[in-house]
N, C-alpha and C positions, 0 to 999 in steps of 0.2 A: 547402363547403371544409372541409378537415381542421382540427381544433383544434390549437393550438400549446401544448405543455407544455414548460416549462424545468425541468430537474432540476439543482439546484445542490448540489454535494457538497463537504463539508469533511471533513478527517481522513484515515483510513487506507484501505488497499486493501480492507478489509472493507466499508467504506461504499461504495466504488466498485462492489463486487460487488452490494451491495443496490440501488444505483442502476441498474445494468444490469438487474436483475430487474424493478424497477419500470418501467423504460423499455420492456421487452418487453411487460409487461401493458398499458401505456398505448397502445403501437402497435397491439396486438391490439384495443383499444377504439376505434381510429380516430384517435388523436392523431399528429401529427408531433412528434418529441421532439428537443430540443437540450440541450446541456450548457453553456450560457453565459448570462450575465445579459443579458436583453433584454426588450422588451415581449412579453408572452405572455398566453394565455387562462387558463393555470393554472400553478401553481408547486409544486414539491416541494423543500423545503429539508431535505437530509440532513445533520444536524448532528454536531458533535464536542464532547466534553467532557473530553478527556484532561488539559487544563490550564485555568487561569483565562483565558488568552488565547483558547483555543478557544471557551470559553463566550461571551466578548465578540464574537468573530467570528460566532458563530451568531446572537446577538441582533441584531447589526447587519444581517446578511443578511435576516433575517425582516422587519425594518423597511424595508429598501431596496426589496424587491420590491413592497411595498404602495404606496410612493411612485411606483414606475415604472409600475405597471398597477393603478390604483385599481379595486376591484370584482372583480378576478380572484381566484378562490379560492386560498388559500395553505395548503398542507399541510406539516406538520413531522414528521420522523421522526429516527432516529439516537439518539445518546447524550445530547444536552443535556436532553431532557424527562425522562430517567431520573434525572438528578442534580438539576436545578432543580425538577422537578415538572411534570406535564402542565398544571396550571393556570397556572404561570408562563409556559410557552410559549404557551398560549392567550391569556394576558394581553397578549402582544406583538402580537396581532392575527391569529394563525393560526386558520383556519376548522376545521381538523381536526388533532389531535395523536395520533400512534400510536406504538407501540413498534417493536421491531426484528425480530420474528419473522415467519414467512411469513404467518400469519393477519393480522397487522397490515398488511402490505404489500397484501394482497388487499382489506382494508377501505379503504385509501387509494385504490387504483385504482378500486374501485366508487364511492367518493364522488365522485371527479373525473369519472368517466364519466357519472354521473347529474346532477352539478351544473353542468357546464361547457357552455355553449351553443356552437353552431358558430362558428368563429373565422376567423383571419386568414391561415392558412398554406396551403402547397401540399399535394399528396398525401403521405400518410405514407411515411416511408422505412423500408427493411428493414434497413439497416446498423446495426451496434452503435454505441454512443457513441464507441468508440475502435477503432483497428486492433488494439489489445491488449485482449482481453476479460478481465474479472475474474469468477471463479466461486467462490462460497462453498461450501466443503465441510463447514464445522464452525462452530458457534455456541456462545458461552458459555465460561466459565473457572471451574474449581474451585480454582485456586491461590489463595494468600492472600499475594501479594507485598505488603509493608507500605505501599508508596507508591501502589498502583494502585487506581483506582476502577472499572475495567472490569468485574470480576465483578459489581458492583452494577448496571451499566448493561446488560450483555449476558446476565446470568443464568447458569444451570448449563450444563454441557457437554452438547451434543447434536450427534451426527454425522449428516450426510446419507448416504444409501445410495450405494454406487458407481453403481447404476443411475440415480439422480436426478442425480448429478453428471455422469456421462457423457452423459446426455440433454441437459443444459444446454450442455455443451461442444460436442456435435455441432450443436446449434442455433446456437451462436455461430460455428462454422466455416462452416456453411451460409450464414450472413448476412455472411460476409466476413472474420471475424477470422483473422489469420494466427498469432497467439500468444494463449495462454490462461494467465492467472495464477491458480493455485489459492490461495485465501486462507481464513482463519478467525480467530476470536478467539484460540484456542490450538491452532494447526494440528497441533502434535505430539501433541495429545490425541485426534486423530481415531481413532475406533474403539474406544477403551478402555472405553466404557460399553455396547458392543454385546455380544450373546450369540451366538456366542462372541466374546471380545474380539479386535479387530484392531488394526493399526498403520498409520501413513502409508505404509509399504512396500506394503501390500495395496491401498491407495487408488491410488497411483501406477501400480502394475502393472496394475490394472483399467482405468485411463484409457488407458494405452498399448495395452492389448489391445483395448479396445472402441471407440476413436475413431481418427480420422485427423487429429488436431490436428497442424499442422506444427511448432509450437514450444510447449513446455510449461514454464512457470516455476512452481516451488513456492515459496510465500512464506515467511514467517518460521517458523523452527524454533528449538529450544534445543539446547545441546550434548548432552544426554542422548538426543536423537532421532537423532543422527548415528551410526548403526550400520553395520557392514560390509554387512549385507543391504540397507539402504537405498541406500548408495553404489553397490552393484553394479548398480542399475538405470540408472545414468548411462552405461552402455555404449550405450544407445539415444541416437542423436544428436538426437532430438526434445526431450530434457531439456536445458534450458539450464544451463550451468556457472556458476550464480550462487546463492549461499547467503546468506540474511540471518539471522544469529544475534545475538540481542539480548544484548550484554554487560552494559550498565548501569553496571558499575564493575569496575576491575581490582584492587580491594582486597578481600582475603578478609574483613576486618572489615566493610566496607560491604556486601558481598554477603550476609553473614549477617544484618545489620540489615535488609536489603531483603527477606529471606526468599526469596531465589532458590534454585532447586533444583540448583545446581551450584556448584563452586568455580572459582577462576581456573585451577587446574591442569587441571581437567576440561574447561574451555573450550579451553585451550591444546592439549590432546590431540585434541579434536574438530576444531579447525582443521588440525592436522597430518594427521589422517586424510583430510580433504577434499583437501588439497594433494597427498597421496601418491596418491590414487585418481584425481583429476581435475586434471591439470596445466593451468594457466592460469585456473582457476576464480576468480571474484571472491567475496570474503567481505566483506559489508557489515554494519554493526552500529548499535545505538542506545547512547548513553551519556548518563547523567544527571549534571549538574554541581551540586554543592552540596547533596547529600543530607544530612539532619540528622546531625550528629556527624561528618561527613567532615572529617578533619584534613588539613593540608597534605601529610603523608606519604601518606595515603590517596589524595589526588588525584594526587600524583606517581606513585604505583603505577599508577593508571589510565593516565596519559600514557605511562609506560614500556611497559605491556602493549599499548597500541594501536600503538606504534612497533614493538615486537617482532613482533606478529601481522601487521602490514602490511595493514591493512584497505584495501579499494578505496574505501570511502566511510564517513564517520562521519555519523550523524544525531544531533545533539546537542540536548539540552533542559535548561534550568534546572529544578531541582526545583520543583514546584508543589504547595503544601500543599492537599490535598483533604480536606474534612470526611468523617468516617466511615471514614477509613483509619488504620491503626496508626501510620504515620509522622507523621501530623499531631499525634500526642500525644507524640512523642519529644522528649527534651531535646536541646539543641544545634542548634536551628533557626538557620540561617546568614543573615546580613544580605544584602540584595539586592546590595550592592557586591561581596561575595565571590563570589556566584553569577555576577555579570556578568563579573568578572575571569576566573573559571575557564571560563566559556563562551567568552570571547575566545581563551583559550589552546587550548581544544579545537577551535574552529573553524579556528584557524591550523594546528594539527596535521592536521586533516582535509583542508585544502587541500594540504598537503605530501604526505600519503599518497595522495590522489587523483592528484596530479601524478605521483608515482612509479609508481603502478600503470599509468596511461595511457602513460607514457614506456617502461615495461617492454615494452609491446606494440607499440611503433613498428616498422613494417616487416612485421608479421605480417598474414596474410590471415584475416579472420573474416566470417561471415555477418551482414548488417545488415538489420533490418526498418525500412523507411522509413515514418515516421509523420506528418510534416508538412513544409510548405515554409516556411522562415524568411526574413524580409526581409533585404535587403542591409545589411551593416555592415562596418566596418573595411576598406573598399576592396574587399571581396568582393561578388560579385553574389548574387542570391537563392540560398540553399542548402537542400538537403533535409536533414532532421534525422531520425535514427533511433538505434537501439541495437544493439550487437553481441550475440552470444549471452551473453557475460559482462558485459553491461550497461554498456559504455563508450559514451557519447554520441558520435555521428559526424555530421559536416557535410560535404556533398559537392554539387557541381553535377550537373545531369542533367535529363532530361525524363521525365515520366510514371512516377515512381518510387513514388508513394503506394501503400502496402500491399503492396509487393513485398519479397522477401528476395533480396539479391544479395551475392556475395563482394566484399569491399572490402579494399584494402591500407591499413592504418592509418598515418597520417602524423604530422605535427607537432601539438603541443598547440594547441588552439583553444578559447578560453573554457572551458566546463566539460567539453569533450570533446577530440576530435582531428579533424583534416581527413582525409577519406577519398579514395582514388584507385582507379581501375580497377586490378585486379591486373596488367594488361598494360602500364600506364604505366611509363616508365623510372624507375628509382629515383633 
């Protein structure tokens, strides 16, 4: 019988891409792979360390699998060992701790393949972990944002070749993925260390030319990456009209203290360029609440900027003081009560902005990739769940919709998304 490996992923899309790569290697070694907490013959814990909360979740998950399947080998990768130390992760009971680069993942796969006896599952599956596959194009970050520990956990910038990226995309499509998300530590830096230097525009153009991926979503960028040449590629309908630009703060003073490489005005201009080139595009963002020295007026500037920009979704985080970062040494560290209050106001604004974006698209017809079937609630029967091209969650009844892309008329707001109807249904 095939051995069962559970890959448990915390954190960002980059970690999801790493987990997909590990899953492929384990399947090739005869494992059946799942992405849920269950009894298994082997575990891969792909950790996060962006905040203290993420560290705590990583530690808890390592301990949990040991209680669930005593004796099963536990491997740990991701960012937590890079911040806490490999010995600290091993001290929690991990049998192998590795880094985040390709050679590290190969070591992990080889260890489990040699160490794990035949187990409890059925034949290995060929499908990806998700209907939406995550493919890493770039690793590492050379920026020195004052709050961020990621350059220490992910190392220096390193771009994968277009050939390697497109080969992985083609493999994902062959195994059933209908959408591929390109991700990286600092995706806008792709290609700049190559000889000759290239840019994300060359990467996207290469993917569109060399693959038959039905839907392509490009992950996080920064305002300086949004050039006319880049946006011109979005005439291809396979590119999803969704841009994630990390704002972090709408205050010029706070952005400078954060050492971000753009101003609020430059961010504003980038958002305007996107909207002019791609009507209906979603722009989502990250915002930090309670950065050291952030005054009431700084925070109000952030709220005003978010309202003005009309983000489709806010990802909000309280500032987390991380050792070995410049921000940890700044004066004006704010008390938890202030950060909690500002987080509450950001979350409330995020709900309002999300509702406004979804309501704006009521009655429009957009393609939806159906990803899962959700249980009945609120008097509704079981509903399929998926996302539009501009990343609006949609819920709709139907049969056999998993991993299909269908045109849907967007209806009334429902939970975090909208209800969807056949385009032919009466309005």
